[in-house]
N, C-alpha and C positions, 0 to 999 in steps of 0.2 A: 558387431560394428559394421557400419556401412562401407561398401566398396572394397571389402576384403575378398580374396579369391579362395575358393574351397580347395584345399590342398590334400584332401583325403583320397589317396590313390591306393588301390589294393596291391600289395607286394608280399612276397614270401616273408615269413616271420624271422627276423634276424635276432642277434643277441640283444640283451638289454642295453649294453653299452652303445651298440650301433644305433639302436632306437633312440636313445637319448641324444646322440650326436645329430641324428637326422632331424629330430624334433627341434633342436636348437637352431639348426640351419634353416629350417622352414620358418621358424618364428622370426629369425633375422630378416629373411627375404620378405616375409609378410609385412614386417615393420617398415622396411625400407620403401615398400611400395604403397604403404598406407595412404589413403585419401587421394592417390594419384588416379588420373582418368585413364581408363582402358578402352580400347576398341575391340570388336570381335575379330577383326582381321589381324591375327597375330603375326602372320608373315609380313604383311605390309608394314606393321608397326616396327618389327624387328629390322627390316631393311632401312626404314626411315631413321631408326636410331643409329644404325651402323653408319649410314651416310652422314648423319649429323656429327658423329664422333670423329669421322675422318676428315672433316672440313679443316682447312688451315686456319690458324688463329686470325681473327678479324681485327682490323684497326678501328672499325666503327664502334661507336658507343653502344653498350649493351643495355637495352631497354626492356623492362618487364611491364606487361599490361595487365591490369586488373579490371574486370567488368563481367556482367552477367546477362542482362536482358537484351532485347533486340536493338535498342538504341545504342548500347555498348558495342554490339557487333558492327554497327555502321562506323563507329569511331575506329575500331580495330581494322576494318577494311581500309580506311583512309591511311592508317599507319602502315599497313602492309604495302599499299601502293606507293607511299612516299619513301619507304625503305628500299624499294627496288630501283629508285632513280640512281643514275651513275654517280652523282655527286652527293648522295645521301650520307649524312653524318652518323646514322644509327641503324641498328637492326633489332628486330623483336626477338629477344633471347628466350623468353618464356611467357606463358599466359597463366593467370590465376583467375579462377571463376568459381561459382557456386557448384556444389556437388550435383550429379544427376538427380532428377526428382520426377515424381509422377505428375504428368500434365495431360490435358485434354480429357475427354469424357471417359476414355478407357483407363485413365490414370497410368498409362504406360510410362515406365521410367525412361527418361530421355535426358541427354546432355543439355546444358544451358545453351541458349542461342549463340553465345560467344564461343563456347567449346565446339559446337556444331559447325559454326562458320570457319573456325580455325582448321578443323579437320577437312572441311570442303576445299579450303585453300591449300591443302597439302602440308599443313604444319605438323611436325612430329608429335605424336600423341604422348610420348614420354616427357614432353616439355609443357604439357597442359596439367596444371595442378588444381585439385579441387578439395582443399581442406575444409572441414566443417567450421573451423575457426582459424583465423590468420595467425594466432599465437601458438599453434601446435609446433612443438620443438622439431619434430621430424621434417615438417614442411619448411621451417625456418632454416634448418641445416641444409636442405636441398637448395634453398634460395641463396644462402651464403656461398655455396659451392659455385653457383653461376656467376658470382661477382657482378651483379647488375650495377650500373652507374646511375640509373634513373628509373623510378617507377611512376607509371601513369595510372590513375584510377578514373573510371567513368561508370557510375552506378554499380559498383562492385557488390555492395550489400552486406559487408562484414566490417566490424570495427578493427582498425589497424592498431596493434599495441606498440608500445615504445620499442620493443625488441625488433619489430619489423621496420619501423621508421629509421632505426639506426643503421640498417644495412646499406641502402644506396647512398654513396657519398654526395651525390647531387640532389638528394632529397626525393620526395614523392609529391607529384603535382596532380591536383584533382580538377576535373571539369564539373562545375556545379551549376545547374540550371536556374540561377537567380542572380540578382545584382547584390552580391554580398556587401554588407552584413545582413541584408534582408533575407528572410526565409532560410535560415540555417536548419538543416534537418533532412528527414527522409522524403518529404512530400512537398518540395518548394513550388512546383508548378501547380499542383492541385490547390494548395492553400492560397496562392496568388490569385487564381481564378475565382476561388471561393470569396475572396475579399473584393473582387471586381476591379482589380488593378487595370490601368490603361497602358502601363509600361512595365516590362520585365526585362530579362536578359540572361546572359551566361557569363560566368566568371571562371578564370583560370587562377588557382591559388595553391600555394604550398600547403601541404598537409601537416598539421600539428596535432597534439593529443586532444586538445579541446575541439568540440564539434564545429567543423567548417569555419574555423576561426583564424586560419593562417593568412599570411600576407598575400594580397591580390596582385598577380603579375599583370593581368590585363582583363578587360571585360568588353562585352558587346551588348548594346541595348536593342530591344525589340518591342515594337508597338503591338499592343494586344487589341484585336478587334472583338466585337460583341459575340461572334459566332464560333470562334475557334474552340476546339475541345482540348482537354488536357493531353490526350494521346498525341494529337497533331502538334501541339505546341512543344511538347517534350521532344519529339523527333526533330523539330526545327531548331530548338536550342542546342541539342547535342550535335546536330549537323554543323551549326555555326561554331560551337565550341571546339569541334574537331579541327576545323579550318584555323581557328585562333591558336590552337595548340601547335599545329605544324608550323605556323608562322613564327611562333615564339620559341620553338625548340632550339634554334641557334643561340639565342640569348640565354636560355637555360643551360646549355652545354658550355658556353664560355663564361658563365658566372655573372653576366651583367643583369640577368633577371633578378638575382638576389639583391642587387643594388637598387633597382627601380621598383621592386615590389613594395606596395603600400600597406602598412598595417591597417587592420580593420578598426573602425570605431565601435567598440563593444556597446557603447551607450545607445547606438542606433540599431542594434541587432534585434531581429524578430525571429521567432521559431516556427518551424513547419513540421509538426509532429506527424508520425505515420498515420495514414488513413485507416479507420476501423470499419468493418462491415456494417456496424450499426449506423454509420453516417450516410449510408446509401439511401436511407429513407428520405424522400423529398419533402422539404418544408416549403410551402408556396409563398413564403415571404423571403426566400433566398434563391431566386431563380438562377443565379450564377453558379450554384453548386451543381446544376445539371451538367454543365460543361466541365466543372472541376473533377467530377467523379466518373467521367466517361472512361470506358475501358474497365479497369478494376477500381472499386468494387461494383461499378455501374450505379445507376440511379433507379430507385423504385418508388412507386406511389400506390397507395391503397385508394381505390375508388369504389363507389357503390352503384350498381346497376339497378335501376328502379323500373319495375313493370307496373304502370298505372292501371292496367286492366284487372290484375288480380292482387295488386298491392305487395307483390314479392320484392324483397331486397336481397341482392347477392353482392358480396364483397369480392372484388378482384384485386390480385396482386400484379400490378403492371410494371414491367421493366421499360424504362424510358430510353430509347435508343438514339434518336436524332431530334434535335430541337432548334428553335430560334426564339430569341427574346424580342418582344415588340411592345409598343405603347398600347394602352387599353382604351385610349380615347375614341378610336374608331370602331371599337368592338362593343356590341350591345349584348349584355347578359341579363337574364331575368333575375337571378339571385347570385349572391356573392360566391357561392360554392358550386354553381352550375358549370359543367363542362360542355362546350358547344363545338360543333363541327362547322368551320368556316373555310371555304375554298378547299385547301388541301391539308388542313391541320386541325387537330384537337386543341381547343383553346382553353387553357387552365388560367383562371383569374388569379393574380398575385397581388401582393401589397405594393404600395408605392405607385399606383396607377399604371401598372405594367401587367403584361400577360405572357404566359409561356405557351408558345405554339409547338405542339408535339407532332412531329412528322412521321415517326416510326415507333412502334411499340412491340413488345413481345410478352405473351402469356407464358406461365411456367410450362415447360415441356413442349412448347410450340415454336414455330418459325417466326422470324421477324416479319411483320406486315406493315404496310403503310397505313396512315390514319384513315384514309377512305375505306379500305378493306375492313378495318376494325369497326368503324362506325356502321357500315352496312350490315356487319354481323350482329349488331345490337337489335336490328329489326324493330326500330321505333321506340325502344326502351331509352329511358333517360340515364344520364351519367352525372354523378356528383362526386366532389372531393370528399373523402372521409375525414372529418375533422376530429 
């Protein structure tokens, strides 16, 4: 199992009875610590745990935060800052996040951005939980022992079962980056950009068992420009959602949020399913998807490099990094699938009398380069879209 500690320590051979007792003790300790996040600095962790256990009982509301990626870490930071105010009504009692995973090129196992940020802020490591699933009984028992009054989720990444939702008496509130009931699901920002929406937003809603279907406490609208990428829009929406949450926390704590929360109209609901790697291949009649899939999984296109001198054709797999969408009326192209270099951009013709200007690209295993550098590297060869 993941996140278990190796307890095999060489000792003199005791009696069979003592061995059985010792094995039972170790199994109990291992089970109690299962899925919990550990740091390598055991001394620091122990002192933090002791300090936490010696704190006098707090009259502030106990809040548990659930989140995983960097946008969630920004929300957690705002909650930490708000909780330190002299008149704060709450404190962060625990954090729940995804287990450590292999990231970056070396696939080094690292804590989630939320876990790392919490540790950097000095939050006790024994109050950072990393269950594989939020329905694990050991995790739920630990959560019940904390007696949280409210749970907050922001891109946590795990389904919350009924047993979890029954723990906090004030409920669980989610920051969702769309104007619910629009774009319920795992990829609301990417799907909204893929659809070319002109307006989106962020919603604060109570969590129920149905997907993103709980009553909406409040929402903020956001105008979408033609150039913004999914990663940037996601950060903006969670930043706004964090402010909205802190503003609404008093009403959530005093119960008035339950009265003003509006049920969603399920007949108007749309879904935002998870993005798949296969969707990263660019279709030039859907230019908005370049912005939608920025970040992960990225956007790729296959192009053909044609050498007219010897007739050679080479297919390249291009990763599209930075783009802008423009009208095609002022762009002269010889053929429908010709890629031209105009000013500072590779111009890909698209349907609907539009064109996609690509400003930065990346070849497999190479660094990101601007369009001019890539075009110069072609040395007079032509570039076509692979149909």
